[in-house]
N, CA, C and O atoms as a CHARMM CRD file, in Angstrom:
* protein
*
  292
    1    1 UNK  N     15.07600 -18.01600   7.54500 PROA 1      0.00000
    2    1 UNK  CA    14.18100 -17.71100   8.39500 PROA 1      0.00000
    3    1 UNK  C     12.94600 -18.41400   8.73700 PROA 1      0.00000
    4    1 UNK  O     12.44700 -18.47400   9.86100 PROA 1      0.00000
    5    2 UNK  N     12.43100 -19.02100   7.49900 PROA 2      0.00000
    6    2 UNK  CA    11.21100 -19.82200   7.63100 PROA 2      0.00000
    7    2 UNK  C     11.56900 -21.15800   8.18500 PROA 2      0.00000
    8    2 UNK  O     10.66400 -21.71200   8.80800 PROA 2      0.00000
    9    3 UNK  N     12.68700 -21.77800   8.08700 PROA 3      0.00000
   10    3 UNK  CA    13.06300 -22.91000   8.77500 PROA 3      0.00000
   11    3 UNK  C     13.03200 -22.75900  10.20000 PROA 3      0.00000
   12    3 UNK  O     12.53900 -23.62000  10.92800 PROA 3      0.00000
   13    4 UNK  N     13.57700 -21.61800  10.65600 PROA 4      0.00000
   14    4 UNK  CA    13.73600 -21.37700  12.07100 PROA 4      0.00000
   15    4 UNK  C     12.35500 -21.24000  12.69700 PROA 4      0.00000
   16    4 UNK  O     12.11800 -21.72600  13.80300 PROA 4      0.00000
   17    5 UNK  N     11.39800 -20.54500  11.95400 PROA 5      0.00000
   18    5 UNK  CA    10.02300 -20.30900  12.40600 PROA 5      0.00000
   19    5 UNK  C      9.31100 -21.69100  12.43700 PROA 5      0.00000
   20    5 UNK  O      8.47100 -21.86700  13.31900 PROA 5      0.00000
   21    6 UNK  N      9.56400 -22.64500  11.58500 PROA 6      0.00000
   22    6 UNK  CA     8.79700 -23.85000  11.44300 PROA 6      0.00000
   23    6 UNK  C      9.18200 -24.66600  12.61400 PROA 6      0.00000
   24    6 UNK  O      8.39300 -25.40000  13.20900 PROA 6      0.00000
   25    7 UNK  N     10.48800 -24.49900  12.93500 PROA 7      0.00000
   26    7 UNK  CA    11.07100 -25.34700  14.19700 PROA 7      0.00000
   27    7 UNK  C     10.62500 -24.70800  15.60200 PROA 7      0.00000
   28    7 UNK  O     10.33400 -25.44100  16.54800 PROA 7      0.00000
   29    8 UNK  N     10.58400 -23.30800  15.69400 PROA 8      0.00000
   30    8 UNK  CA    10.12200 -22.76100  16.78700 PROA 8      0.00000
   31    8 UNK  C      8.58500 -22.71900  16.94000 PROA 8      0.00000
   32    8 UNK  O      8.10100 -23.01300  18.03300 PROA 8      0.00000
   33    9 UNK  N      7.86700 -22.40100  16.00100 PROA 9      0.00000
   34    9 UNK  CA     6.42400 -22.43200  15.99400 PROA 9      0.00000
   35    9 UNK  C      5.98200 -20.87700  16.03300 PROA 9      0.00000
   36    9 UNK  O      5.22300 -20.37100  15.20700 PROA 9      0.00000
   37   10 UNK  N      6.55700 -20.22100  17.08600 PROA 10     0.00000
   38   10 UNK  CA     6.33200 -18.86800  17.24500 PROA 10     0.00000
   39   10 UNK  C      7.58900 -18.05100  17.77600 PROA 10     0.00000
   40   10 UNK  O      8.30500 -18.67000  18.56300 PROA 10     0.00000
   41   11 UNK  N      7.91300 -16.91300  17.49900 PROA 11     0.00000
   42   11 UNK  CA     9.01000 -16.12600  17.99100 PROA 11     0.00000
   43   11 UNK  C      8.91500 -14.65400  17.71200 PROA 11     0.00000
   44   11 UNK  O      8.17100 -14.16600  16.86200 PROA 11     0.00000
   45   12 UNK  N      9.73200 -13.98300  18.49900 PROA 12     0.00000
   46   12 UNK  CA     9.88200 -12.62600  18.28700 PROA 12     0.00000
   47   12 UNK  C     11.03200 -12.28000  17.01300 PROA 12     0.00000
   48   12 UNK  O     11.52300 -13.25300  16.44100 PROA 12     0.00000
   49   13 UNK  N     11.33700 -11.25700  16.69900 PROA 13     0.00000
   50   13 UNK  CA    12.48300 -10.96900  15.75900 PROA 13     0.00000
   51   13 UNK  C     13.68900 -11.17400  16.44500 PROA 13     0.00000
   52   13 UNK  O     14.65300 -11.65500  15.84800 PROA 13     0.00000
   53   14 UNK  N     13.75600 -10.82400  17.79200 PROA 14     0.00000
   54   14 UNK  CA    14.98400 -10.93800  18.41100 PROA 14     0.00000
   55   14 UNK  C     15.51000 -12.61900  18.57000 PROA 14     0.00000
   56   14 UNK  O     16.63800 -13.08000  18.39600 PROA 14     0.00000
   57   15 UNK  N     14.31500 -13.26900  18.94100 PROA 15     0.00000
   58   15 UNK  CA    14.55200 -14.60400  18.99600 PROA 15     0.00000
   59   15 UNK  C     14.99500 -15.44200  17.75500 PROA 15     0.00000
   60   15 UNK  O     15.81000 -16.36400  17.79300 PROA 15     0.00000
   61   16 UNK  N     14.26800 -14.93800  16.53400 PROA 16     0.00000
   62   16 UNK  CA    14.76300 -15.60300  15.20700 PROA 16     0.00000
   63   16 UNK  C     16.19000 -15.06200  14.91100 PROA 16     0.00000
   64   16 UNK  O     16.98200 -15.89200  14.46400 PROA 16     0.00000
   65   17 UNK  N     16.65200 -13.74100  15.10300 PROA 17     0.00000
   66   17 UNK  CA    17.82700 -13.22500  14.73100 PROA 17     0.00000
   67   17 UNK  C     18.84900 -14.08300  15.53300 PROA 17     0.00000
   68   17 UNK  O     19.90500 -14.41100  14.99300 PROA 17     0.00000
   69   18 UNK  N     18.54900 -14.46900  16.86100 PROA 18     0.00000
   70   18 UNK  CA    19.35300 -15.14700  17.79500 PROA 18     0.00000
   71   18 UNK  C     19.72800 -16.58500  17.09600 PROA 18     0.00000
   72   18 UNK  O     20.85600 -17.07300  17.16600 PROA 18     0.00000
   73   19 UNK  N     18.73900 -17.13000  16.48300 PROA 19     0.00000
   74   19 UNK  CA    18.88200 -18.30000  15.89100 PROA 19     0.00000
   75   19 UNK  C     19.72600 -18.46400  14.60700 PROA 19     0.00000
   76   19 UNK  O     20.55200 -19.34500  14.36800 PROA 19     0.00000
   77   20 UNK  N     19.30600 -17.33700  13.76200 PROA 20     0.00000
   78   20 UNK  CA    19.89500 -17.33200  12.55800 PROA 20     0.00000
   79   20 UNK  C     21.37300 -16.79400  12.49200 PROA 20     0.00000
   80   20 UNK  O     22.20600 -17.16300  11.66400 PROA 20     0.00000
   81   21 UNK  N     21.57400 -15.86900  13.48700 PROA 21     0.00000
   82   21 UNK  CA    22.86000 -15.11400  13.60300 PROA 21     0.00000
   83   21 UNK  C     22.70900 -13.79000  12.67300 PROA 21     0.00000
   84   21 UNK  O     23.68300 -13.05700  12.50200 PROA 21     0.00000
   85   22 UNK  N     21.72900 -13.57400  12.21200 PROA 22     0.00000
   86   22 UNK  CA    21.52700 -12.15500  11.43900 PROA 22     0.00000
   87   22 UNK  C     21.10500 -11.28000  12.32300 PROA 22     0.00000
   88   22 UNK  O     20.72800 -11.62800  13.44200 PROA 22     0.00000
   89   23 UNK  N     21.12300  -9.88900  11.86900 PROA 23     0.00000
   90   23 UNK  CA    20.65300  -8.74600  12.82500 PROA 23     0.00000
   91   23 UNK  C     19.15900  -8.76600  12.76500 PROA 23     0.00000
   92   23 UNK  O     18.48300  -9.22000  11.84200 PROA 23     0.00000
   93   24 UNK  N     18.64900  -8.10700  14.08700 PROA 24     0.00000
   94   24 UNK  CA    17.14900  -8.10200  14.30000 PROA 24     0.00000
   95   24 UNK  C     16.50000  -7.31000  13.14200 PROA 24     0.00000
   96   24 UNK  O     15.35200  -7.62500  12.83000 PROA 24     0.00000
   97   25 UNK  N     17.09500  -6.35700  12.50400 PROA 25     0.00000
   98   25 UNK  CA    16.47000  -5.48100  11.35300 PROA 25     0.00000
   99   25 UNK  C     16.35900  -6.28600  10.26400 PROA 25     0.00000
  100   25 UNK  O     15.33900  -6.19300   9.58100 PROA 25     0.00000
  101   26 UNK  N     17.31700  -7.15200   9.93500 PROA 26     0.00000
  102   26 UNK  CA    17.09900  -8.08900   8.79300 PROA 26     0.00000
  103   26 UNK  C     16.05900  -9.09800   8.91200 PROA 26     0.00000
  104   26 UNK  O     15.19500  -9.26500   8.05100 PROA 26     0.00000
  105   27 UNK  N     16.14800  -9.78100  10.00400 PROA 27     0.00000
  106   27 UNK  CA    14.99300 -10.62700  10.28100 PROA 27     0.00000
  107   27 UNK  C     13.54600 -10.04700  10.46400 PROA 27     0.00000
  108   27 UNK  O     12.54700 -10.71900  10.20800 PROA 27     0.00000
  109   28 UNK  N     13.50300  -8.88100  10.88000 PROA 28     0.00000
  110   28 UNK  CA    12.27300  -8.02100  10.88400 PROA 28     0.00000
  111   28 UNK  C     11.71900  -7.89900   9.50200 PROA 28     0.00000
  112   28 UNK  O     10.51000  -7.99400   9.29400 PROA 28     0.00000
  113   29 UNK  N     12.65000  -7.67700   8.49600 PROA 29     0.00000
  114   29 UNK  CA    12.35200  -7.44700   7.12400 PROA 29     0.00000
  115   29 UNK  C     11.75500  -8.70800   6.57800 PROA 29     0.00000
  116   29 UNK  O     10.70700  -8.70100   5.93200 PROA 29     0.00000
  117   30 UNK  N     12.43000  -9.77400   6.84500 PROA 30     0.00000
  118   30 UNK  CA    12.04200 -11.24800   6.30900 PROA 30     0.00000
  119   30 UNK  C     10.72200 -11.57800   6.90300 PROA 30     0.00000
  120   30 UNK  O      9.78500 -11.98200   6.21500 PROA 30     0.00000
  121   31 UNK  N     10.65500 -11.40100   8.19000 PROA 31     0.00000
  122   31 UNK  CA     9.39800 -11.90300   8.96500 PROA 31     0.00000
  123   31 UNK  C      8.08700 -11.13800   8.52500 PROA 31     0.00000
  124   31 UNK  O      6.96200 -11.63600   8.55000 PROA 31     0.00000
  125   32 UNK  N      8.36900  -9.96000   8.15200 PROA 32     0.00000
  126   32 UNK  CA     7.19700  -9.09800   7.76500 PROA 32     0.00000
  127   32 UNK  C      6.87100  -9.53300   6.07400 PROA 32     0.00000
  128   32 UNK  O      5.72300  -9.56300   5.63000 PROA 32     0.00000
  129   33 UNK  N      7.84100  -9.78700   5.42000 PROA 33     0.00000
  130   33 UNK  CA     7.53200 -10.12100   4.06700 PROA 33     0.00000
  131   33 UNK  C      6.89800 -11.48500   4.06300 PROA 33     0.00000
  132   33 UNK  O      6.00700 -11.68500   3.23700 PROA 33     0.00000
  133   34 UNK  N      7.29600 -12.57100   4.99300 PROA 34     0.00000
  134   34 UNK  CA     6.71400 -13.85400   5.00600 PROA 34     0.00000
  135   34 UNK  C      5.25200 -13.56900   5.49100 PROA 34     0.00000
  136   34 UNK  O      4.31500 -14.11800   4.91100 PROA 34     0.00000
  137   35 UNK  N      5.03800 -12.71700   6.55000 PROA 35     0.00000
  138   35 UNK  CA     3.67700 -12.54700   6.87900 PROA 35     0.00000
  139   35 UNK  C      2.78300 -11.92100   5.83000 PROA 35     0.00000
  140   35 UNK  O      1.61300 -12.30500   5.81900 PROA 35     0.00000
  141   36 UNK  N      3.16200 -11.01500   4.95100 PROA 36     0.00000
  142   36 UNK  CA     2.39700 -10.40600   3.91600 PROA 36     0.00000
  143   36 UNK  C      2.17400 -11.44900   2.94000 PROA 36     0.00000
  144   36 UNK  O      1.11900 -11.36300   2.31200 PROA 36     0.00000
  145   37 UNK  N      3.02200 -12.51300   2.65400 PROA 37     0.00000
  146   37 UNK  CA     2.83900 -13.46200   1.72800 PROA 37     0.00000
  147   37 UNK  C      1.92900 -14.50300   2.15700 PROA 37     0.00000
  148   37 UNK  O      1.43800 -15.28600   1.34400 PROA 37     0.00000
  149   38 UNK  N      1.62600 -14.55600   3.67200 PROA 38     0.00000
  150   38 UNK  CA     0.67700 -15.54300   4.07500 PROA 38     0.00000
  151   38 UNK  C      1.33300 -16.57100   4.78400 PROA 38     0.00000
  152   38 UNK  O      0.63300 -17.44100   5.30300 PROA 38     0.00000
  153   39 UNK  N      2.64700 -16.61700   4.90000 PROA 39     0.00000
  154   39 UNK  CA     3.34400 -17.88000   5.42900 PROA 39     0.00000
  155   39 UNK  C      3.47600 -17.80800   7.00400 PROA 39     0.00000
  156   39 UNK  O      3.69600 -18.81000   7.68400 PROA 39     0.00000
  157   40 UNK  N      3.33000 -16.58500   7.50500 PROA 40     0.00000
  158   40 UNK  CA     3.34800 -16.35600   9.00300 PROA 40     0.00000
  159   40 UNK  C      2.08700 -15.60200   9.44600 PROA 40     0.00000
  160   40 UNK  O      1.36200 -15.06500   8.60900 PROA 40     0.00000
  161   41 UNK  N      1.82200 -15.56000  10.78200 PROA 41     0.00000
  162   41 UNK  CA     0.76800 -14.57900  11.26000 PROA 41     0.00000
  163   41 UNK  C      1.59900 -13.70600  12.27400 PROA 41     0.00000
  164   41 UNK  O      2.59700 -14.12900  12.85900 PROA 41     0.00000
  165   42 UNK  N      1.14800 -12.61500  12.39800 PROA 42     0.00000
  166   42 UNK  CA     1.69400 -11.61000  13.34200 PROA 42     0.00000
  167   42 UNK  C      0.62100 -11.15300  14.35700 PROA 42     0.00000
  168   42 UNK  O     -0.52100 -10.81200  14.04700 PROA 42     0.00000
  169   43 UNK  N      1.16900 -11.19000  15.70100 PROA 43     0.00000
  170   43 UNK  CA     0.18600 -10.77400  16.74800 PROA 43     0.00000
  171   43 UNK  C      1.19300  -9.97400  17.78600 PROA 43     0.00000
  172   43 UNK  O      2.42400  -9.97300  17.77000 PROA 43     0.00000
  173   44 UNK  N      0.36600  -9.34200  18.62700 PROA 44     0.00000
  174   44 UNK  CA     1.05400  -8.73200  19.91000 PROA 44     0.00000
  175   44 UNK  C      0.66100  -9.24300  21.06200 PROA 44     0.00000
  176   44 UNK  O     -0.53900  -9.41400  21.28000 PROA 44     0.00000
  177   45 UNK  N      1.75300  -9.60800  22.10300 PROA 45     0.00000
  178   45 UNK  CA     1.56900  -9.95500  23.24000 PROA 45     0.00000
  179   45 UNK  C      2.20400  -9.08700  24.16800 PROA 45     0.00000
  180   45 UNK  O      3.43000  -9.05400  24.27400 PROA 45     0.00000
  181   46 UNK  N      1.30900  -8.26600  24.96000 PROA 46     0.00000
  182   46 UNK  CA     2.02800  -6.97300  25.84000 PROA 46     0.00000
  183   46 UNK  C      2.81700  -6.16000  24.81400 PROA 46     0.00000
  184   46 UNK  O      2.23900  -5.76100  23.80300 PROA 46     0.00000
  185   47 UNK  N      3.92800  -5.93400  24.99600 PROA 47     0.00000
  186   47 UNK  CA     4.79300  -5.03700  24.25800 PROA 47     0.00000
  187   47 UNK  C      5.40000  -5.66700  23.20500 PROA 47     0.00000
  188   47 UNK  O      6.00700  -4.99200  22.37400 PROA 47     0.00000
  189   48 UNK  N      5.32700  -6.87100  23.11400 PROA 48     0.00000
  190   48 UNK  CA     6.33500  -7.71700  22.14300 PROA 48     0.00000
  191   48 UNK  C      5.28900  -8.04800  20.98900 PROA 48     0.00000
  192   48 UNK  O      4.08700  -8.23800  21.17500 PROA 48     0.00000
  193   49 UNK  N      6.01200  -8.08900  19.65300 PROA 49     0.00000
  194   49 UNK  CA     5.22200  -8.45700  18.60300 PROA 49     0.00000
  195   49 UNK  C      5.85300  -9.95400  18.25300 PROA 49     0.00000
  196   49 UNK  O      7.05200 -10.14300  18.04700 PROA 49     0.00000
  197   50 UNK  N      4.88300 -10.92700  18.22500 PROA 50     0.00000
  198   50 UNK  CA     5.22300 -12.44100  17.73100 PROA 50     0.00000
  199   50 UNK  C      4.80900 -12.71300  16.44200 PROA 50     0.00000
  200   50 UNK  O      3.77100 -12.25500  15.96400 PROA 50     0.00000
  201   51 UNK  N      5.67200 -13.53000  15.78700 PROA 51     0.00000
  202   51 UNK  CA     5.28100 -14.18500  14.56100 PROA 51     0.00000
  203   51 UNK  C      5.02500 -15.71300  14.81500 PROA 51     0.00000
  204   51 UNK  O      5.72400 -16.32400  15.62300 PROA 51     0.00000
  205   52 UNK  N      4.06100 -16.29500  14.14600 PROA 52     0.00000
  206   52 UNK  CA     3.82300 -17.56400  14.14500 PROA 52     0.00000
  207   52 UNK  C      3.53300 -18.29400  13.02300 PROA 52     0.00000
  208   52 UNK  O      2.97000 -17.71900  12.09100 PROA 52     0.00000
  209   53 UNK  N      3.85000 -19.61800  12.92800 PROA 53     0.00000
  210   53 UNK  CA     3.46000 -20.38400  11.62600 PROA 53     0.00000
  211   53 UNK  C      1.99300 -20.69500  11.64900 PROA 53     0.00000
  212   53 UNK  O      1.60700 -21.29400  12.65300 PROA 53     0.00000
  213   54 UNK  N      1.12700 -20.41100  10.76000 PROA 54     0.00000
  214   54 UNK  CA    -0.29500 -20.76000  10.88100 PROA 54     0.00000
  215   54 UNK  C     -0.46200 -22.21700  10.79300 PROA 54     0.00000
  216   54 UNK  O      0.41400 -22.89700  10.25900 PROA 54     0.00000
  217   55 UNK  N     -1.40800 -22.68300  11.22500 PROA 55     0.00000
  218   55 UNK  CA    -1.69800 -24.26400  11.25200 PROA 55     0.00000
  219   55 UNK  C     -1.67600 -24.99400   9.88400 PROA 55     0.00000
  220   55 UNK  O     -1.30800 -26.14900   9.66600 PROA 55     0.00000
  221   56 UNK  N     -2.17500 -24.01900   8.95700 PROA 56     0.00000
  222   56 UNK  CA    -2.27500 -24.62100   7.55200 PROA 56     0.00000
  223   56 UNK  C     -1.03200 -24.81400   6.99100 PROA 56     0.00000
  224   56 UNK  O     -0.78200 -25.87400   6.41800 PROA 56     0.00000
  225   57 UNK  N     -0.12900 -23.82800   7.09100 PROA 57     0.00000
  226   57 UNK  CA     1.33000 -23.99900   6.68500 PROA 57     0.00000
  227   57 UNK  C      1.94300 -25.29400   7.54600 PROA 57     0.00000
  228   57 UNK  O      2.62600 -26.10700   6.92200 PROA 57     0.00000
  229   58 UNK  N      1.75400 -25.45200   8.67200 PROA 58     0.00000
  230   58 UNK  CA     2.38900 -26.45300   9.37600 PROA 58     0.00000
  231   58 UNK  C      1.93300 -27.85900   8.72400 PROA 58     0.00000
  232   58 UNK  O      2.74600 -28.73000   8.41600 PROA 58     0.00000
  233   59 UNK  N      0.59400 -27.97400   8.55700 PROA 59     0.00000
  234   59 UNK  CA     0.17700 -29.17600   7.86100 PROA 59     0.00000
  235   59 UNK  C      0.51700 -29.42200   6.46100 PROA 59     0.00000
  236   59 UNK  O      0.57600 -30.57800   6.04200 PROA 59     0.00000
  237   60 UNK  N      0.75900 -28.35400   5.66500 PROA 60     0.00000
  238   60 UNK  CA     1.22200 -28.44400   4.22200 PROA 60     0.00000
  239   60 UNK  C      2.70500 -28.86100   4.20700 PROA 60     0.00000
  240   60 UNK  O      3.14400 -29.59800   3.32500 PROA 60     0.00000
  241   61 UNK  N      3.52600 -28.33300   5.28600 PROA 61     0.00000
  242   61 UNK  CA     4.89000 -28.86700   5.36100 PROA 61     0.00000
  243   61 UNK  C      4.98800 -30.21800   5.91400 PROA 61     0.00000
  244   61 UNK  O      5.88500 -30.95200   5.50000 PROA 61     0.00000
  245   62 UNK  N      4.14000 -30.64200   6.83400 PROA 62     0.00000
  246   62 UNK  CA     4.24800 -32.00100   7.34700 PROA 62     0.00000
  247   62 UNK  C      3.80900 -33.01000   6.15300 PROA 62     0.00000
  248   62 UNK  O      4.41400 -34.07000   5.99000 PROA 62     0.00000
  249   63 UNK  N      2.81000 -32.65100   5.39400 PROA 63     0.00000
  250   63 UNK  CA     2.53700 -33.56100   4.25800 PROA 63     0.00000
  251   63 UNK  C      3.53200 -33.55600   3.32000 PROA 63     0.00000
  252   63 UNK  O      3.76400 -34.66100   2.82900 PROA 63     0.00000
  253   64 UNK  N      4.31900 -32.45200   2.84700 PROA 64     0.00000
  254   64 UNK  CA     5.29800 -32.40200   1.87200 PROA 64     0.00000
  255   64 UNK  C      6.51500 -33.25900   2.39700 PROA 64     0.00000
  256   64 UNK  O      7.17700 -33.94200   1.61500 PROA 64     0.00000
  257   65 UNK  N      6.78000 -33.20200   3.71200 PROA 65     0.00000
  258   65 UNK  CA     7.86700 -33.88400   4.24900 PROA 65     0.00000
  259   65 UNK  C      7.61400 -35.58800   4.08500 PROA 65     0.00000
  260   65 UNK  O      8.47200 -36.41100   3.76600 PROA 65     0.00000
  261   66 UNK  N      6.43000 -35.80200   4.34700 PROA 66     0.00000
  262   66 UNK  CA     5.90000 -37.40800   4.27900 PROA 66     0.00000
  263   66 UNK  C      6.09300 -37.82800   2.76000 PROA 66     0.00000
  264   66 UNK  O      6.34600 -39.00700   2.51300 PROA 66     0.00000
  265   67 UNK  N      5.98300 -36.91800   1.75700 PROA 67     0.00000
  266   67 UNK  CA     6.05500 -37.39700   0.38600 PROA 67     0.00000
  267   67 UNK  C      7.45800 -37.32500  -0.08700 PROA 67     0.00000
  268   67 UNK  O      7.81200 -37.94300  -1.09100 PROA 67     0.00000
  269   68 UNK  N      8.17900 -36.67100   0.53200 PROA 68     0.00000
  270   68 UNK  CA     9.73100 -36.53400   0.04700 PROA 68     0.00000
  271   68 UNK  C     10.38100 -37.89400   0.23700 PROA 68     0.00000
  272   68 UNK  O     10.40400 -38.49800   1.31000 PROA 68     0.00000
  273   69 UNK  N     10.90800 -38.31900  -0.90900 PROA 69     0.00000
  274   69 UNK  CA    11.78900 -39.59500  -0.79100 PROA 69     0.00000
  275   69 UNK  C     12.84900 -39.59700   0.08300 PROA 69     0.00000
  276   69 UNK  O     13.57000 -38.60100   0.02800 PROA 69     0.00000
  277   70 UNK  N     13.16300 -40.54500   0.95700 PROA 70     0.00000
  278   70 UNK  CA    14.06200 -40.60800   2.12600 PROA 70     0.00000
  279   70 UNK  C     15.55100 -40.10100   1.40000 PROA 70     0.00000
  280   70 UNK  O     15.80000 -40.40700   0.23400 PROA 70     0.00000
  281   71 UNK  N     16.41300 -39.36700   2.16100 PROA 71     0.00000
  282   71 UNK  CA    17.53100 -39.00300   1.74800 PROA 71     0.00000
  283   71 UNK  C     17.60000 -37.60900   1.00500 PROA 71     0.00000
  284   71 UNK  O     18.67600 -37.03300   0.84600 PROA 71     0.00000
  285   72 UNK  N     16.44300 -37.11600   0.57500 PROA 72     0.00000
  286   72 UNK  CA    16.32500 -35.86600  -0.12000 PROA 72     0.00000
  287   72 UNK  C     15.94300 -34.79200   0.89100 PROA 72     0.00000
  288   72 UNK  O     14.95600 -35.03300   1.58600 PROA 72     0.00000
  289   73 UNK  N     16.58200 -33.64800   1.07000 PROA 73     0.00000
  290   73 UNK  CA    16.26600 -32.55500   1.89200 PROA 73     0.00000
  291   73 UNK  C     16.68500 -31.49200   1.25000 PROA 73     0.00000
  292   73 UNK  O     16.53700 -30.37400   1.74400 PROA 73     0.00000
């Protein structure tokens, strides 16, 4: 779920479920847990609820990826 969110940047539970192949309800649970842990932010746009990766998390991920030795994923 988090890898999909890092790639998409922001998405609804339906969009994440489409990417992962899991049900919307499972992704809703995962996304809300990640939001409570501070890895995602949640906001409403019209009738839809979106989750997005905060800029701080994006910066930390980019820094970690630069430090990782080539070939290790």
